[in-house]
Backbone bond lengths (Angstrom), bond angles and torsions (degrees), N, CA, C in turn:
res aa  C-N    CA-C-N  psi(-1)  N-CA   C-N-CA  omega(-1)  CA-C   N-CA-C  phi
1 M - - - 1.448 - - 1.525 108.01 -
2 S 1.308 116.19 136.83 1.462 120.47 -178.60 1.525 110.52 -70.25
3 D 1.323 114.65 159.39 1.470 120.17 178.42 1.526 111.08 -60.88
4 Q 1.336 116.61 -39.89 1.466 119.63 -178.74 1.533 110.94 -64.39
5 K 1.327 117.05 -40.89 1.463 119.86 177.77 1.522 110.13 -62.94
6 Q 1.325 116.89 -44.52 1.457 120.42 -178.87 1.528 110.78 -65.36
7 E 1.328 117.28 -40.10 1.465 120.68 176.69 1.523 110.65 -60.22
8 L 1.334 116.60 -44.36 1.460 120.67 179.66 1.527 110.81 -64.21
9 L 1.322 117.43 -43.24 1.463 120.09 178.42 1.526 110.99 -63.39
10 N 1.325 117.68 -40.20 1.466 120.91 176.56 1.526 110.90 -63.22
11 Y 1.334 116.20 -41.13 1.463 121.29 178.47 1.532 110.18 -62.11
12 I 1.326 116.25 -45.06 1.462 120.78 -179.81 1.528 109.99 -60.88
13 Q 1.327 117.30 -46.38 1.464 120.78 179.91 1.525 110.88 -60.40
14 A 1.317 117.34 -42.77 1.463 120.84 179.43 1.526 110.50 -63.08
15 Q 1.316 117.46 -39.88 1.457 121.04 -178.83 1.523 111.48 -70.91
16 L 1.320 117.62 -34.76 1.468 120.10 174.84 1.527 109.87 -62.26
17 G 1.318 116.61 -40.43 1.458 120.50 177.08 1.520 112.05 -63.75
18 E 1.331 116.72 -44.40 1.472 120.71 177.65 1.521 111.44 -61.11
19 L 1.326 116.10 -42.67 1.466 120.73 -179.81 1.529 110.61 -61.10
20 D 1.320 116.58 -43.74 1.463 119.89 178.03 1.524 111.07 -61.80
21 Q 1.318 117.58 -40.69 1.465 121.35 178.98 1.526 111.25 -63.32
22 I 1.328 116.54 -45.36 1.470 120.51 179.86 1.523 110.03 -59.93
23 H 1.322 116.33 -45.95 1.462 120.81 -178.36 1.525 110.32 -65.26
24 D 1.320 117.48 -45.24 1.469 120.78 179.33 1.529 111.46 -60.89
25 Q 1.327 117.01 -43.38 1.463 120.62 -179.69 1.524 111.18 -63.26
26 A 1.316 116.79 -40.65 1.470 120.39 179.75 1.526 110.73 -64.94
27 E 1.317 116.65 -40.86 1.465 119.54 179.86 1.529 111.30 -68.31
28 K 1.318 116.93 -41.62 1.464 120.07 -179.97 1.525 111.66 -67.00
29 A 1.318 116.85 -36.71 1.458 121.30 -179.45 1.528 111.74 -81.44
30 L 1.330 116.12 -7.36 1.472 121.53 -175.83 1.527 110.98 53.82
31 N 1.314 115.32 41.02 1.456 121.05 -178.01 1.527 108.72 -130.89
32 A 1.317 116.58 81.90 1.462 121.37 -177.88 1.520 112.01 -69.49
33 V 1.318 117.76 -31.39 1.471 120.15 -179.83 1.525 109.45 -64.38
34 Q 1.316 116.42 -47.19 1.464 119.89 177.51 1.529 109.93 -63.87
35 G 1.325 117.01 -38.66 1.456 120.86 177.97 1.515 111.86 -61.34
36 K 1.347 116.38 -42.82 1.471 119.67 177.80 1.521 110.93 -63.04
37 D 1.325 117.10 -38.65 1.469 120.50 176.78 1.528 110.77 -62.16
38 H 1.328 116.46 -43.23 1.466 120.27 179.24 1.522 111.15 -65.28
39 V 1.332 116.74 -40.43 1.464 120.17 178.83 1.524 110.06 -65.09
40 T 1.321 118.13 -40.41 1.466 121.18 178.81 1.522 110.77 -61.98
41 K 1.321 117.19 -45.21 1.472 120.62 176.98 1.515 110.49 -63.10
42 W 1.319 116.60 -41.96 1.461 121.57 179.21 1.530 110.35 -61.85
43 K 1.344 117.53 -43.16 1.464 120.81 -179.83 1.525 110.90 -60.27
44 R 1.322 116.97 -43.82 1.469 119.98 178.53 1.526 110.81 -60.84
45 K 1.330 115.88 -42.78 1.467 120.67 -179.96 1.527 110.70 -62.92
46 V 1.330 116.74 -42.68 1.458 120.64 -178.38 1.527 110.98 -67.32
47 V 1.319 116.92 -42.17 1.468 119.78 178.19 1.529 109.51 -58.99
48 E 1.318 117.22 -45.19 1.473 120.39 177.20 1.521 110.79 -63.21
49 G 1.337 117.30 -38.29 1.459 121.22 -179.35 1.513 113.45 -69.65
50 L 1.327 117.68 -26.80 1.460 121.32 178.17 1.529 112.22 -78.25
51 A 1.306 117.13 -22.23 1.474 121.71 -173.71 1.528 114.19 -51.86
52 P 1.335 120.32 -42.89 1.466 118.39 -179.09 1.532 114.09 -69.58
53 Y 1.326 117.51 -14.77 1.457 120.42 -173.48 1.514 114.75 -102.38
54 V 1.323 117.12 -39.72 1.461 120.34 -169.42 1.526 111.05 -103.18
55 S 1.318 114.86 166.56 1.464 120.33 179.52 1.524 110.34 -69.95
56 P 1.335 116.73 156.81 1.465 119.39 176.61 1.531 112.70 -58.69
57 A 1.315 117.79 -35.26 1.471 120.55 179.62 1.529 110.67 -66.22
58 Y 1.323 116.69 -43.15 1.467 119.48 178.57 1.521 110.00 -65.60
59 L 1.320 116.98 -42.72 1.459 121.09 179.63 1.528 110.82 -60.92
60 Q 1.323 117.18 -40.08 1.469 120.46 178.24 1.520 111.01 -64.76
61 R 1.325 116.46 -39.53 1.460 120.16 178.92 1.529 110.87 -64.04
62 V 1.337 116.85 -43.54 1.459 120.49 178.35 1.526 110.01 -65.01
63 T 1.314 116.90 -41.02 1.465 120.97 178.52 1.522 110.09 -59.79
64 N 1.316 117.05 -46.47 1.467 120.52 178.74 1.521 111.45 -62.21
65 D 1.322 116.42 -46.79 1.460 120.41 -177.32 1.522 112.22 -67.94
66 W 1.304 117.60 -40.50 1.461 121.44 -172.70 1.516 113.36 -88.63
67 L 1.310 116.99 -44.54 1.454 119.85 -170.93 1.523 113.51 -97.37
68 E 1.313 117.32 -15.66 1.455 119.76 -177.49 1.527 112.78 -115.09
69 T 1.335 116.94 5.50 1.452 121.51 178.64 1.522 108.50 -112.66
70 T 1.322 116.49 132.97 1.458 120.54 176.50 1.519 108.74 -127.03
71 Y 1.294 114.54 156.32 1.462 121.60 -179.40 1.517 109.23 -113.68
72 F 1.313 116.03 127.45 1.454 121.37 176.02 1.524 108.08 -124.77
73 V 1.317 115.52 102.94 1.464 119.38 180.00 1.519 111.22 -122.00
74 G 1.315 117.09 0.80 1.452 120.30 176.97 1.509 114.28 101.31
75 D 1.309 117.95 -38.04 1.453 121.93 -179.50 1.524 108.44 -105.94
76 V 1.307 117.22 123.90 1.466 121.57 -174.69 1.529 110.83 -63.03
77 F 1.331 118.08 -36.84 1.460 120.26 178.83 1.527 111.02 -67.96
78 D 1.325 117.11 -37.50 1.465 120.27 175.94 1.524 111.00 -66.09
79 E 1.328 117.40 -40.43 1.462 121.50 177.22 1.528 110.22 -60.92
80 L 1.323 116.00 -44.54 1.463 120.50 178.47 1.522 110.32 -61.55
81 A 1.310 116.90 -45.98 1.465 120.72 179.84 1.522 111.38 -62.16
82 D 1.332 117.37 -41.07 1.467 120.72 178.39 1.525 111.04 -63.47
83 E 1.311 116.48 -41.82 1.459 120.79 -179.82 1.531 110.80 -66.01
84 V 1.309 116.66 -43.65 1.467 121.23 178.32 1.526 109.95 -62.94
85 D 1.326 117.37 -44.32 1.467 120.73 179.02 1.521 111.79 -61.68
86 M 1.325 116.79 -41.17 1.461 120.57 178.63 1.528 110.35 -61.27
87 C 1.315 117.23 -46.13 1.468 120.86 179.80 1.523 110.88 -64.35
88 R 1.304 116.46 -43.03 1.467 121.21 179.36 1.530 110.22 -60.51
89 R 1.340 116.81 -45.60 1.475 120.65 179.08 1.524 111.11 -60.07
90 H 1.338 116.98 -45.17 1.460 119.98 -179.75 1.516 111.28 -61.57
91 L 1.326 117.41 -44.93 1.464 119.87 -178.42 1.530 111.56 -66.24
92 K 1.308 117.05 -40.95 1.468 119.65 178.38 1.524 110.99 -66.29
93 K 1.330 116.52 -38.52 1.466 120.66 177.46 1.524 109.89 -64.82
94 L 1.327 116.92 -41.85 1.459 120.53 178.16 1.523 110.14 -62.58
95 A 1.322 118.21 -44.28 1.466 121.09 179.40 1.530 110.79 -59.93
96 K 1.319 116.56 -43.35 1.450 120.11 179.61 1.529 110.68 -64.85
97 E 1.318 116.05 -41.20 1.470 120.30 179.35 1.526 110.69 -63.87
98 V 1.325 117.42 -41.37 1.471 121.37 178.84 1.524 109.28 -62.04
99 Q 1.321 116.99 -42.14 1.466 120.62 -177.68 1.522 112.65 -70.38
100 T 1.322 117.26 -34.20 1.470 119.72 -175.18 1.523 113.95 -96.94
101 S 1.324 117.81 -37.28 1.473 121.11 -172.78 1.515 114.27 -118.80
102 G 1.307 117.19 -16.87 1.451 120.68 -174.54 1.513 110.80 106.39
103 I 1.293 115.81 179.99 1.459 122.26 -177.22 1.523 109.66 -75.52
104 P 1.340 116.73 127.41 1.472 118.80 -178.18 1.530 112.46 -73.39
């Protein structure tokens, strides 16, 4: 595996850990609004962090999915959970794609 692939996989793993921490802290503090703010900031940071690794087309797709999509389900904690799950799925899918097909 190339160094760049391994760096990207390490980055993805670190971001999955950060995402779990943000979500756990929001649930423990019973503050979903603050949690959503932290997730939004985290998403922007991750999109910027992916830029050196992935293609511009992939980066645009992640930007559209992450930064331009919102969830409205009525319950702020459910919205936060949906957003966290979406980000987690994307990162895990990206990791699998890097391992099987290479960097998109």
